[in-house]
C-alpha angles and dihedrals in degrees: 000000000000116000131205118237117264137157093216106041097170092050090047091049092050091049091049093050091047090050090049091052090048091051091050090050090049090049090052092049093046093050093046095045103035107024097038091040091057092047093049090049092052092047091051093054097049123086095219119097101209093081090049089055091052089053092044092054092047095237094150091043090060094047091048090067088070091074099071090043090054091050090053093043094054098030101052094079097056090042092057095043098047093086123059120227117196102225136124118266109279091019123151094263091052091049092048093052091046092051091047090049093050093044095049093047092049093048091047092049092046089050090052092051092048093047092050090050091052090047092051090049090054088047090056090051089051090050089055091051091047090049092051092049097044108039122055092206090063089093090059098035110035117184098194093106093052092048090051089055090052089048092052091050089048092054091046091052091046090050092052092048092047092051090046091051094049092046093044091233134127115263087231088070091060093042091053089057094054091081091069090048095051094107091049092047092049089053093047095045097036094117091045093053092046091049092048092053090044092050091053092050093045093051096042093047094039091230099155136008134188107276096029119135103236128183120197109167096185089060093040088239123143118154147062125328107240102171137019112194134164097267104021144030116211120214123188106214123216090258087059093251119133122236116198112201127182110252095233090060088073087064101040098039135047124252138166123242114198093195092108090059092050093048093046091060096228136083122211126248111201111166135135130225109211114218127200107249092213089064094058113104144138117281115255125214089255090057097041099067098047091051090050090064092066111103094226092050104037097092092036094053093045092052092046092049091056092046092050093048092051093045095047093045091056094049114091117233110227112214115255094012132096104244121231104248131183113247138170123245125215092234092052090049090048090051090053090048092052092050092051091045091054092047091055096042110107091206094061120086105241097194095059131072114300120183137163108189143159121242126204113295115246144162089300095055131252113335113217105194123207112204116181144115131249119228091237134057097201107122099224094044091047093053091047093052092047093049093048090050095054093039088061096044095049092047094051096048094095090058087067095043091252131132129205113239116246128171114240114273128208092264090054092053091047091050092049090048091052091047091050091048091050091050090050091051090049092052091048091050090048091050091050091050092050090049092051091050091050092050091049091051091051091051091052091051091050093049090049091054 
């Protein structure tokens, strides 16, 4: 290296290095103020959104940091050779300057490689945002996981190049040694490989999408999918908490996706109304006519009346025996009423399964199950429709002579206890009165004697 003459070489060297640092700072300011300012202005005036996403993810901001590194990379040699040092060729000062020159250039070049890698990673994030904004199928086919794999490979390659630059070796030397570290790499990146395979299977089989209602009890997750990444899937639960689940769990464990319900346009109601068995009986003539006046039962009751008359007229009446006659029950009539009510209800989906059926009687009475679908999948509307339906059915039970089954509460037991105590007192008072009457009768007999 040729040096310029100077009477104070160390002072000149310090001034040169200070000037080099100042030039790199100026380059950074100029690029950030001028270059980035022009790019932001252009992006603001265009109608497209892809350039806005590049600005939002700071892609150009990352790349701008290359400018001061380039100033240092190319300016370190003139800065070190500007001051003369009187020393024999190969002296300690010459070696020190050479080592400093090599070190600074390697660090600057490694910094450039790392900065470019970070900028490309941010560019991939911007590509994901542009894809989500531009293509409607992005909700069904997210590419975030694949871009994260590319980003990981990019960082690995940048790390190898940075180490090779600092060690002054060819990157091929480090790549040739990766074969011996395969087992270690498989262990270190086990979760990444599992997540990559799971992401491919999830996307190819269309198992989950962003916005799906997913329920995974073993992970205590029940809510909407808000993010599908390479390693994790984020679910916002109904209590607004966030559950973060490893992606490969959606392959190895079971979960429920409610997307089919949302796409079908109807949500199922499957609830039983428990009836008191002691209230079930045959309809009497006094009950038949009032029920026939209900709009939902008028045609049904008329048809049943004719069927019963025909069936009973054909049946012979054996002398001395009570003939087996066909009769209507209040619970069967109520079941017909519920079916007609559901068929006429505008909030019930009429093209999906609609059943009103009895289940096996048990200790809690006779379950009458309503199985149907609402014509909306919105949670609040669904709960309102379901509540209105059972409010009406419970309130109309007495019209059919039926009672809803309810286990005795504490107030019921207290009332029964008070009634039993009152009956006991009444019996005691009656016994006392009878005793007094008997004593009076005995006294009268004695006096008569």
